[in-house]
Structure formats: structure tokens, C-alpha cells
DRENBARO-848300 format. One record per atom (N, C-alpha, C): residue number from 1; residue in one letter; atom name; x, y, z. Coordinates in pm, whole numbers. Layout:
N
MARVO  seq  type  atom       X       Y       Z
MARVO  NUM     a    CA       X       Y       Z
...
This chain:
189
MARVO  seq  type  atom       X       Y       Z
MARVO    1     x     N      82    -119       0
MARVO    1     x    CA       0       0       0
MARVO    1     x     C      87     125       0
MARVO    2     x     N     175     137      98
MARVO    2     x    CA     272     248     100
MARVO    2     x     C     407     183      74
MARVO    3     x     N     465     207     -42
MARVO    3     x    CA     588     140     -82
MARVO    3     x     C     714     221     -58
MARVO    4     x     N     699     354     -57
MARVO    4     x    CA     816     440     -37
MARVO    4     x     C     772     575      16
MARVO    5     x     N     855     632     103
MARVO    5     x    CA     832     767     154
MARVO    5     x     C     955     851     126
MARVO    6     x     N     932     972      79
MARVO    6     x    CA    1042    1067      62
MARVO    6     x     C     998    1197     127
MARVO    7     x     N    1077    1243     221
MARVO    7     x    CA    1042    1365     292
MARVO    7     x     C    1155    1411     382
MARVO    8     x     N    1121    1497     476
MARVO    8     x    CA    1218    1556     568
MARVO    8     x     C    1209    1485     702
MARVO    9     x     N    1323    1452     757
MARVO    9     x    CA    1325    1386     887
MARVO    9     x     C    1294    1489     995
MARVO   10     x     N    1182    1469    1065
MARVO   10     x    CA    1138    1564    1166
MARVO   10     x     C    1184    1524    1307
MARVO   11     x     N    1186    1393    1335
MARVO   11     x    CA    1227    1344    1467
MARVO   11     x     C    1300    1212    1451
MARVO   12     x     N    1394    1187    1541
MARVO   12     x    CA    1465    1060    1544
MARVO   12     x     C    1469    1012    1689
MARVO   13     x     N    1407     898    1714
MARVO   13     x    CA    1409     838    1847
MARVO   13     x     C    1416     687    1828
MARVO   14     x     N    1536     629    1838
MARVO   14     x    CA    1554     487    1803
MARVO   14     x     C    1449     397    1866
MARVO   15     x     N    1393     304    1793
MARVO   15     x    CA    1414     271    1651
MARVO   15     x     C    1312     341    1560
MARVO   16     x     N    1255     450    1605
MARVO   16     x    CA    1149     514    1526
MARVO   16     x     C    1193     653    1479
MARVO   17     x     N    1145     687    1359
MARVO   17     x    CA    1168     822    1308
MARVO   17     x     C    1032     879    1266
MARVO   18     x     N    1028    1009    1256
MARVO   18     x    CA     909    1078    1205
MARVO   18     x     C     954    1148    1078
MARVO   19     x     N     893    1112     967
MARVO   19     x    CA     931    1171     839
MARVO   19     x     C     813    1253     787
MARVO   20     x     N     839    1380     761
MARVO   20     x    CA     736    1473     715
MARVO   20     x     C     733    1471     562
MARVO   21     x     N     621    1422     509
MARVO   21     x    CA     603    1414     364
MARVO   21     x     C     495    1515     327
MARVO   22     x     N     537    1632     283
MARVO   22     x    CA     449    1741     242
MARVO   22     x     C     340    1770     346
MARVO   23     x     N     383    1784     470
MARVO   23     x    CA     292    1822     577
MARVO   23     x     C     229    1707     654
MARVO   24     x     N     247    1583     608
MARVO   24     x    CA     194    1467     679
MARVO   24     x     C     312    1394     744
MARVO   25     x     N     304    1376     875
MARVO   25     x    CA     412    1309     948
MARVO   25     x     C     386    1160     961
MARVO   26     x     N     477    1079     911
MARVO   26     x    CA     466     934     919
MARVO   26     x     C     563     882    1024
MARVO   27     x     N     512     804    1120
MARVO   27     x    CA     598     738    1216
MARVO   27     x     C     644     608    1152
MARVO   28     x     N     775     589    1145
MARVO   28     x    CA     831     473    1077
MARVO   28     x     C     932     404    1169
MARVO   29     x     N     914     274    1190
MARVO   29     x    CA    1011     196    1266
MARVO   29     x     C    1118     148    1169
MARVO   30     x     N    1244     165    1206
MARVO   30     x    CA    1355     127    1117
MARVO   30     x     C    1456      42    1194
MARVO   31     x     N    1526     -49    1124
MARVO   31     x    CA    1636    -120    1191
MARVO   31     x     C    1749     -22    1221
MARVO   32     x     N    1831     -55    1316
MARVO   32     x    CA    1938      35    1357
MARVO   32     x     C    2038      60    1243
MARVO   33     x     N    2055     -37    1154
MARVO   33     x    CA    2145     -16    1040
MARVO   33     x     C    2094      99     952
MARVO   34     x     N    1965     108     935
MARVO   34     x    CA    1905     218     858
MARVO   34     x     C    1911     346     941
MARVO   35     x     N    1879     338    1069
MARVO   35     x    CA    1876     455    1157
MARVO   35     x     C    2009     529    1154
MARVO   36     x     N    2120     456    1166
MARVO   36     x    CA    2252     520    1172
MARVO   36     x     C    2296     577    1038
MARVO   37     x     N    2237     531     930
MARVO   37     x    CA    2276     581     797
MARVO   37     x     C    2183     689     745
MARVO   38     x     N    2085     728     823
MARVO   38     x    CA    1994     835     782
MARVO   38     x     C    2062     971     799
MARVO   39     x     N    2024    1068     715
MARVO   39     x    CA    2077    1204     735
MARVO   39     x     C    2021    1266     864
MARVO   40     x     N    2068    1381     899
MARVO   40     x    CA    2026    1448    1023
MARVO   40     x     C    1886    1507    1016
MARVO   41     x     N    1841    1561    1128
MARVO   41     x    CA    1710    1625    1136
MARVO   41     x     C    1702    1740    1036
MARVO   42     x     N    1586    1754     974
MARVO   42     x    CA    1565    1861     878
MARVO   42     x     C    1616    1831     738
MARVO   43     x     N    1678    1716     719
MARVO   43     x    CA    1729    1679     587
MARVO   43     x     C    1635    1580     519
MARVO   44     x     N    1641    1576     386
MARVO   44     x    CA    1555    1487     309
MARVO   44     x     C    1608    1345     310
MARVO   45     x     N    1515    1251     313
MARVO   45     x    CA    1550    1110     308
MARVO   45     x     C    1442    1035     231
MARVO   46     x     N    1479     923     176
MARVO   46     x    CA    1386     838     105
MARVO   46     x     C    1397     697     163
MARVO   47     x     N    1283     640     201
MARVO   47     x    CA    1281     506     261
MARVO   47     x     C    1186     415     185
MARVO   48     x     N    1230     292     163
MARVO   48     x    CA    1139     189     114
MARVO   48     x     C    1062     142     236
MARVO   49     x     N     933     112     221
MARVO   49     x    CA     853      81     339
MARVO   49     x     C     778     -51     326
MARVO   50     x     N     736     -99     441
MARVO   50     x    CA     648    -215     451
MARVO   50     x     C     542    -178     554
MARVO   51     x     N     415    -189     516
MARVO   51     x    CA     305    -156     605
MARVO   51     x     C     251    -284     666
MARVO   52     x     N     252    -292     797
MARVO   52     x    CA     199    -407     869
MARVO   52     x     C      65    -367     931
MARVO   53     x     N     -39    -437     893
MARVO   53     x    CA    -173    -405     944
MARVO   53     x     C    -216    -514    1041
MARVO   54     x     N    -239    -473    1166
MARVO   54     x    CA    -288    -564    1269
MARVO   54     x     C    -424    -516    1312
MARVO   55     x     N    -486    -595    1395
MARVO   55     x    CA    -618    -560    1445
MARVO   55     x     C    -616    -430    1526
MARVO   56     x     N    -507    -409    1599
MARVO   56     x    CA    -499    -293    1689
MARVO   56     x     C    -408    -180    1639
MARVO   57     x     N    -340    -199    1526
MARVO   57     x    CA    -248     -94    1481
MARVO   57     x     C    -208    -114    1335
MARVO   58     x     N    -171      -3    1274
MARVO   58     x    CA    -107      -2    1142
MARVO   58     x     C      34      49    1168
MARVO   59     x     N     134     -34    1138
MARVO   59     x    CA     273       4    1168
MARVO   59     x     C     351       6    1038
MARVO   60     x     N     427     114    1018
MARVO   60     x    CA     507     132     899
MARVO   60     x     C     654     107     932
MARVO   61     x     N     718      22     853
MARVO   61     x    CA     859     -10     871
MARVO   61     x     C     936      44     751
MARVO   62     x     N    1053     105     777
MARVO   62     x    CA    1130     167     669
MARVO   62     x     C    1269     110     656
MARVO   63     x     N    1321     112     532
MARVO   63     x    CA    1452      55     501
MARVO   63     x     C    1521     139     395
MARVO   64     x     N    1653     150     405
MARVO   64     x    CA    1728     225     305
MARVO   64     x     C    1757     143     180
MARVO   65     x     N    1758      10     193
MARVO   65     x    CA    1790     -73      76
MARVO   65     x     C    1680    -175      49
MARVO   66     x     N    1670    -213     -77
MARVO   66     x    CA    1573    -314    -118
MARVO   66     x     C    1606    -450     -56
MARVO   67     x     N    1735    -478     -37
MARVO   67     x    CA    1776    -605      24
MARVO   67     x     C    1725    -616     167
MARVO   68     x     N    1733    -505     242
MARVO   68     x    CA    1683    -506     380
MARVO   68     x     C    1533    -531     383
MARVO   69     x     N    1459    -461     298
MARVO   69     x    CA    1314    -479     297
MARVO   69     x     C    1277    -620     254
MARVO   70     x     N    1344    -673     155
MARVO   70     x    CA    1317    -808     108
MARVO   70     x     C    1346    -912     217
MARVO   71     x     N    1456    -893     287
MARVO   71     x    CA    1492    -984     397
MARVO   71     x     C    1390    -973     510
MARVO   72     x     N    1347    -852     541
MARVO   72     x    CA    1244    -830     643
MARVO   72     x     C    1118    -908     607
MARVO   73     x     N    1077    -900     481
MARVO   73     x    CA     957    -969     436
MARVO   73     x     C     973   -1121     442
MARVO   74     x     N    1094   -1170     414
MARVO   74     x    CA    1119   -1314     428
MARVO   74     x     C    1109   -1356     574
MARVO   75     x     N    1163   -1273     662
MARVO   75     x    CA    1162   -1306     806
MARVO   75     x     C    1021   -1312     863
MARVO   76     x     N     935   -1216     827
MARVO   76     x    CA     802   -1215     889
MARVO   76     x     C     711   -1324     835
MARVO   77     x     N     752   -1393     730
MARVO   77     x    CA     676   -1507     678
MARVO   77     x     C     695   -1631     767
MARVO   78     x     N     800   -1630     848
MARVO   78     x    CA     833   -1744     932
MARVO   78     x     C     743   -1745    1055
MARVO   79     x     N     687   -1861    1084
MARVO   79     x    CA     599   -1877    1200
MARVO   79     x     C     673   -1840    1328
MARVO   80     x     N     613   -1754    1408
MARVO   80     x    CA     673   -1713    1535
MARVO   80     x     C     764   -1592    1524
MARVO   81     x     N     784   -1542    1402
MARVO   81     x    CA     869   -1423    1384
MARVO   81     x     C     780   -1309    1339
MARVO   82     x     N     764   -1212    1426
MARVO   82     x    CA     684   -1095    1393
MARVO   82     x     C     771    -981    1346
MARVO   83     x     N     708    -870    1310
MARVO   83     x    CA     784    -754    1261
MARVO   83     x     C     887    -702    1361
MARVO   84     x     N     856    -702    1489
MARVO   84     x    CA     951    -650    1589
MARVO   84     x     C    1075    -739    1597
MARVO   85     x     N    1055    -872    1592
MARVO   85     x    CA    1169    -963    1596
MARVO   85     x     C    1252    -951    1468
MARVO   86     x     N    1185    -936    1355
MARVO   86     x    CA    1255    -919    1228
MARVO   86     x     C    1339    -790    1231
MARVO   87     x     N    1282    -685    1287
MARVO   87     x    CA    1353    -558    1300
MARVO   87     x     C    1475    -574    1392
MARVO   88     x     N    1456    -649    1500
MARVO   88     x    CA    1566    -675    1592
MARVO   88     x     C    1678    -752    1523
MARVO   89     x     N    1642    -850    1442
MARVO   89     x    CA    1742    -928    1367
MARVO   89     x     C    1821    -839    1272
MARVO   90     x     N    1749    -753    1199
MARVO   90     x    CA    1817    -664    1104
MARVO   90     x     C    1895    -554    1173
MARVO   91     x     N    1863    -527    1299
MARVO   91     x    CA    1940    -430    1376
MARVO   91     x     C    2069    -494    1428
MARVO   92     x     N    2061    -624    1459
MARVO   92     x    CA    2177    -694    1515
MARVO   92     x     C    2272    -749    1411
MARVO   93     x     N    2221    -779    1291
MARVO   93     x    CA    2302    -837    1184
MARVO   93     x     C    2272    -766    1053
MARVO   94     x     N    2373    -743     973
MARVO   94     x    CA    2346    -689     840
MARVO   94     x     C    2284    -799     755
MARVO   95     x     N    2227    -764     642
MARVO   95     x    CA    2167    -863     554
MARVO   95     x     C    2272    -965     511
MARVO   96     x     N    2392    -918     480
MARVO   96     x    CA    2501   -1007     441
MARVO   96     x     C    2541   -1102     553
MARVO   97     x     N    2548   -1050     675
MARVO   97     x    CA    2584   -1134     789
MARVO   97     x     C    2477   -1239     816
MARVO   98     x     N    2350   -1200     803
MARVO   98     x    CA    2240   -1293     822
MARVO   98     x     C    2244   -1402     715
MARVO   99     x     N    2266   -1363     590
MARVO   99     x    CA    2274   -1460     480
MARVO   99     x     C    2391   -1556     501
MARVO  100     x     N    2502   -1502     550
MARVO  100     x    CA    2619   -1586     575
MARVO  100     x     C    2592   -1683     690
MARVO  101     x     N    2526   -1635     797
MARVO  101     x    CA    2491   -1723     909
MARVO  101     x     C    2398   -1835     863
MARVO  102     x     N    2305   -1802     774
MARVO  102     x    CA    2212   -1903     723
MARVO  102     x     C    2286   -2004     636
MARVO  103     x     N    2373   -1955     548
MARVO  103     x    CA    2444   -2048     460
MARVO  103     x     C    2539   -2139     536
MARVO  104     x     N    2596   -2089     646
MARVO  104     x    CA    2687   -2170     728
MARVO  104     x     C    2616   -2239     844
MARVO  105     x     N    2483   -2214     857
MARVO  105     x    CA    2403   -2273     964
MARVO  105     x     C    2462   -2242    1102
MARVO  106     x     N    2490   -2114    1128
MARVO  106     x    CA    2551   -2069    1253
MARVO  106     x     C    2445   -2023    1353
MARVO  107     x     N    2399   -2115    1435
MARVO  107     x    CA    2298   -2083    1536
MARVO  107     x     C    2352   -1981    1636
MARVO  108     x     N    2479   -1998    1675
MARVO  108     x    CA    2541   -1911    1775
MARVO  108     x     C    2539   -1764    1736
MARVO  109     x     N    2547   -1737    1607
MARVO  109     x    CA    2547   -1599    1561
MARVO  109     x     C    2410   -1534    1579
MARVO  110     x     N    2304   -1614    1560
MARVO  110     x    CA    2169   -1560    1572
MARVO  110     x     C    2125   -1541    1717
MARVO  111     x     N    2169   -1632    1807
MARVO  111     x    CA    2126   -1620    1946
MARVO  111     x     C    2187   -1499    2017
MARVO  112     x     N    2286   -1436    1955
MARVO  112     x    CA    2345   -1315    2012
MARVO  112     x     C    2252   -1195    1997
MARVO  113     x     N    2154   -1207    1907
MARVO  113     x    CA    2058   -1099    1886
MARVO  113     x     C    1953   -1105    1998
MARVO  114     x     N    1926    -993    2067
MARVO  114     x    CA    1827    -992    2175
MARVO  114     x     C    1691   -1042    2127
MARVO  115     x     N    1631   -1133    2205
MARVO  115     x    CA    1499   -1186    2173
MARVO  115     x     C    1501   -1313    2090
MARVO  116     x     N    1620   -1357    2050
MARVO  116     x    CA    1632   -1480    1970
MARVO  116     x     C    1694   -1589    2057
MARVO  117     x     N    1614   -1691    2083
MARVO  117     x    CA    1662   -1806    2159
MARVO  117     x     C    1712   -1914    2065
MARVO  118     x     N    1760   -2024    2124
MARVO  118     x    CA    1818   -2132    2043
MARVO  118     x     C    1715   -2194    1948
MARVO  119     x     N    1594   -2220    1998
MARVO  119     x    CA    1491   -2283    1913
MARVO  119     x     C    1449   -2191    1798
MARVO  120     x     N    1433   -2063    1828
MARVO  120     x    CA    1397   -1967    1723
MARVO  120     x     C    1508   -1957    1621
MARVO  121     x     N    1633   -1954    1667
MARVO  121     x    CA    1747   -1947    1576
MARVO  121     x     C    1750   -2069    1484
MARVO  122     x     N    1726   -2187    1540
MARVO  122     x    CA    1726   -2309    1458
MARVO  122     x     C    1613   -2305    1355
MARVO  123     x     N    1497   -2256    1396
MARVO  123     x    CA    1384   -2245    1303
MARVO  123     x     C    1416   -2145    1192
MARVO  124     x     N    1478   -2032    1228
MARVO  124     x    CA    1516   -1933    1128
MARVO  124     x     C    1613   -1992    1026
MARVO  125     x     N    1714   -2064    1075
MARVO  125     x    CA    1812   -2123     983
MARVO  125     x     C    1746   -2223     889
MARVO  126     x     N    1654   -2301     941
MARVO  126     x    CA    1585   -2400     860
MARVO  126     x     C    1496   -2334     755
MARVO  127     x     N    1417   -2236     799
MARVO  127     x    CA    1320   -2170     710
MARVO  127     x     C    1386   -2080     605
MARVO  128     x     N    1500   -2019     639
MARVO  128     x    CA    1564   -1924     548
MARVO  128     x     C    1662   -1989     452
MARVO  129     x     N    1694   -2114     475
MARVO  129     x    CA    1793   -2181     390
MARVO  129     x     C    1750   -2174     243
MARVO  130     x     N    1837   -2115     161
MARVO  130     x    CA    1811   -2103      19
MARVO  130     x     C    1719   -1990     -21
MARVO  131     x     N    1670   -1912      76
MARVO  131     x    CA    1576   -1804      44
MARVO  131     x     C    1640   -1666      40
MARVO  132     x     N    1755   -1652     100
MARVO  132     x    CA    1825   -1523      94
MARVO  132     x     C    1916   -1524     -26
MARVO  133     x     N    1935   -1409     -88
MARVO  133     x    CA    2014   -1400    -211
MARVO  133     x     C    2148   -1469    -199
MARVO  134     x     N    2184   -1554    -296
MARVO  134     x    CA    2310   -1627    -289
MARVO  134     x     C    2433   -1537    -288
MARVO  135     x     N    2425   -1421    -357
MARVO  135     x    CA    2539   -1331    -360
MARVO  135     x     C    2561   -1262    -226
MARVO  136     x     N    2457   -1256    -142
MARVO  136     x    CA    2471   -1191     -11
MARVO  136     x     C    2553   -1274      85
MARVO  137     x     N    2553   -1406      67
MARVO  137     x    CA    2620   -1495     161
MARVO  137     x     C    2767   -1518     127
MARVO  138     x     N    2811   -1471      12
MARVO  138     x    CA    2949   -1495     -27
MARVO  138     x     C    3043   -1418      65
MARVO  139     x     N    3136   -1488     128
MARVO  139     x    CA    3230   -1417     213
MARVO  139     x     C    3326   -1335     128
MARVO  140     x     N    3367   -1222     181
MARVO  140     x    CA    3462   -1136     111
MARVO  140     x     C    3601   -1195     132
MARVO  141     x     N    3672   -1219      23
MARVO  141     x    CA    3806   -1274      37
MARVO  141     x     C    3902   -1161      74
MARVO  142     x     N    3982   -1185     173
MARVO  142     x    CA    4076   -1085     221
MARVO  142     x     C    4216   -1134     189
MARVO  143     x     N    4289   -1056     107
MARVO  143     x    CA    4420   -1098      59
MARVO  143     x     C    4526   -1099     170
MARVO  144     x     N    4521   -1003     262
MARVO  144     x    CA    4621    -995     368
MARVO  144     x     C    4563    -919     488
MARVO  145     x     N    4645    -901     590
MARVO  145     x    CA    4599    -831     711
MARVO  145     x     C    4557    -687     682
MARVO  146     x     N    4628    -620     593
MARVO  146     x    CA    4595    -481     559
MARVO  146     x     C    4456    -476     496
MARVO  147     x     N    4427    -570     407
MARVO  147     x    CA    4295    -573     344
MARVO  147     x     C    4185    -600     448
MARVO  148     x     N    4216    -684     546
MARVO  148     x    CA    4120    -711     653
MARVO  148     x     C    4091    -585     734
MARVO  149     x     N    4197    -509     763
MARVO  149     x    CA    4181    -383     836
MARVO  149     x     C    4102    -281     755
MARVO  150     x     N    4130    -275     623
MARVO  150     x    CA    4058    -182     535
MARVO  150     x     C    3910    -218     532
MARVO  151     x     N    3881    -349     519
MARVO  151     x    CA    3742    -396     516
MARVO  151     x     C    3669    -356     645
MARVO  152     x     N    3731    -380     760
MARVO  152     x    CA    3669    -346     888
MARVO  152     x     C    3648    -195     901
MARVO  153     x     N    3742    -117     852
MARVO  153     x    CA    3729      29     859
MARVO  153     x     C    3612      77     774
MARVO  154     x     N    3598      21     654
MARVO  154     x    CA    3487      61     566
MARVO  154     x     C    3353      25     627
MARVO  155     x     N    3344     -93     687
MARVO  155     x    CA    3220    -135     752
MARVO  155     x     C    3189     -43     870
MARVO  156     x     N    3294      -8     946
MARVO  156     x    CA    3275      83    1060
MARVO  156     x     C    3230     222    1014
MARVO  157     x     N    3268     260     892
MARVO  157     x    CA    3228     390     837
MARVO  157     x     C    3086     387     782
MARVO  158     x     N    3021     271     786
MARVO  158     x    CA    2881     263     746
MARVO  158     x     C    2856     199     610
MARVO  159     x     N    2962     155     543
MARVO  159     x    CA    2941      87     415
MARVO  159     x     C    2897     -56     442
MARVO  160     x     N    2815    -111     352
MARVO  160     x    CA    2768    -249     368
MARVO  160     x     C    2883    -345     338
MARVO  161     x     N    2866    -471     380
MARVO  161     x    CA    2967    -573     352
MARVO  161     x     C    2991    -585     201
MARVO  162     x     N    2882    -579     127
MARVO  162     x    CA    2889    -595     -18
MARVO  162     x     C    2967    -479     -82
MARVO  163     x     N    2934    -355     -42
MARVO  163     x    CA    3003    -237     -95
MARVO  163     x     C    3152    -241     -60
MARVO  164     x     N    3181    -272      66
MARVO  164     x    CA    3320    -276     111
MARVO  164     x     C    3396    -386      38
MARVO  165     x     N    3333    -500      18
MARVO  165     x    CA    3397    -611     -54
MARVO  165     x     C    3429    -576    -198
MARVO  166     x     N    3336    -508    -265
MARVO  166     x    CA    3358    -467    -403
MARVO  166     x     C    3473    -367    -413
MARVO  167     x     N    3478    -272    -321
MARVO  167     x    CA    3586    -173    -321
MARVO  167     x     C    3720    -241    -292
MARVO  168     x     N    3719    -340    -203
MARVO  168     x    CA    3841    -410    -165
MARVO  168     x     C    3900    -487    -283
MARVO  169     x     N    3816    -544    -368
MARVO  169     x    CA    3863    -623    -482
MARVO  169     x     C    3943    -539    -580
MARVO  170     x     N    3915    -410    -586
MARVO  170     x    CA    3984    -324    -684
MARVO  170     x     C    4118    -270    -633
MARVO  171     x     N    4152    -299    -508
MARVO  171     x    CA    4277    -247    -451
MARVO  171     x     C    4394    -340    -480
MARVO  172     x     N    4515    -285    -499
MARVO  172     x    CA    4633    -371    -516
MARVO  172     x     C    4662    -449    -388
MARVO  173     x     N    4721    -566    -402
MARVO  173     x    CA    4747    -655    -287
MARVO  173     x     C    4843    -596    -185
MARVO  174     x     N    4940    -515    -231
MARVO  174     x    CA    5044    -467    -140
MARVO  174     x     C    5016    -330     -78
MARVO  175     x     N    4895    -280     -91
MARVO  175     x    CA    4862    -146     -42
MARVO  175     x     C    4857    -141     111
MARVO  176     x     N    4894     -26     167
MARVO  176     x    CA    4888      -5     311
MARVO  176     x     C    4746      28     356
MARVO  177     x     N    4724      23     485
MARVO  177     x    CA    4589      42     539
MARVO  177     x     C    4536     182     511
MARVO  178     x     N    4609     286     548
MARVO  178     x    CA    4556     423     533
MARVO  178     x     C    4535     458     386
MARVO  179     x     N    4631     422     300
MARVO  179     x    CA    4617     449     157
MARVO  179     x     C    4502     367      98
MARVO  180     x     N    4487     244     144
MARVO  180     x    CA    4379     158      96
MARVO  180     x     C    4243     212     132
MARVO  181     x     N    4228     264     253
MARVO  181     x    CA    4100     322     295
MARVO  181     x     C    4067     443     207
MARVO  182     x     N    4167     527     182
MARVO  182     x    CA    4144     645      97
MARVO  182     x     C    4100     605     -43
MARVO  183     x     N    4172     510    -104
MARVO  183     x    CA    4138     465    -239
MARVO  183     x     C    4001     399    -244
MARVO  184     x     N    3972     316    -145
MARVO  184     x    CA    3842     248    -141
MARVO  184     x     C    3729     347    -128
MARVO  185     x     N    3747     449     -44
MARVO  185     x    CA    3642     550     -26
MARVO  185     x     C    3622     631    -153
MARVO  186     x     N    3730     657    -228
MARVO  186     x    CA    3716     727    -356
MARVO  186     x     C    3632     645    -453
MARVO  187     x     N    3654     514    -454
MARVO  187     x    CA    3580     426    -544
MARVO  187     x     C    3433     416    -502
MARVO  188     x     N    3408     427    -374
MARVO  188     x    CA    3269     414    -324
MARVO  188     x     C    3188     543    -341
MARVO  189     x     N    3256     655    -356
MARVO  189     x    CA    3181     781    -370
MARVO  189     x     C    3165     823    -513
């Protein structure tokens, strides 16, 4: 029903934001990965959305990427996983990390997310197997320690695993950490 919102961010209170779209304020729940990558108050933003209609409420969920929204929709199809738990999962793990955990069947990685117990984690791994994009689960190959440091720095700067991995592939093998970060950021911008 509501697929995308573009407007000005009026309020930010994790995990919810208020986005003003031509005078109408929409309360949108977002995963923390989206929350931290949003621009500041008073700036324009565009979010892909998912509207959840319950008997007692209509709740709008927002995402910066199509992969996040698609993964959210896959998660809420699973019995016992509601929108809040799906949001918690996407706040605790990136889409790439979740896909990697599913492909490697890593229960321990999922139980670290608040609200996910061992049985729920096992059910998630079983239900999601083969349903998350195959390219999302591919681990980024790291040529040396410097490349590993560059990858971690890019992720810490807010780039996704996929973006950081693509930038890393274009760097020479013998590059230093600081120079590598600079070159990778140039390629990403």
C-alpha cells in the first residue's frame, strides 16, 4: 500500500523516526542499520517501506535498501517471527551477515541478537535456507591483514559488507591500510 516515503526527517528516536512528507508526518520503525545511515534532522530522506496491518495498529517499517526490505519480508513469513523480531534481527546483523549465518548454519550468531533463543534461531536457519540472495552470503576474500583492516574500517564507516567487498577487490594486494581506505572510499563515492 505504501511502498516508499520521501520527505524531511522531523524526529529521530531509536528505533522510530518521524518523516514529514508534504505536511503529513509518518511514524516509521527502522532497523538500527538504517537509523545510523539516515541524514540528520531537517534533511531529506527516502525510505522503502512495509506496512503491517494488525487488528490494533497499522505500523510502517522503513529501510534504506531493497535487500533489507526483502529480507524483512522473508523473516516475517516465518511462524513465530513478527515484525519486531525481524527488526531486531536486522538491527543486530546486516543482511550479508544474516545470509552468511544461514548459509553456514551458525545458530550461535543468531542467538546473540536480543529476543532470539536457540529454538527460534534453529527455526530461522531452517526456514531461510536457500531463500536469501546467494550473492549476499558470499564471504569477502581478504588478501592480507591490511585488506582485513581496510574492510573493517569501511564497515565501521557505514558501508555495507557488499560495498566494502567490491571496493576491496579493486585495490592492489600490497597497499597499506591508510592508503587503501582512501582509495576504497574514492571508489565508493
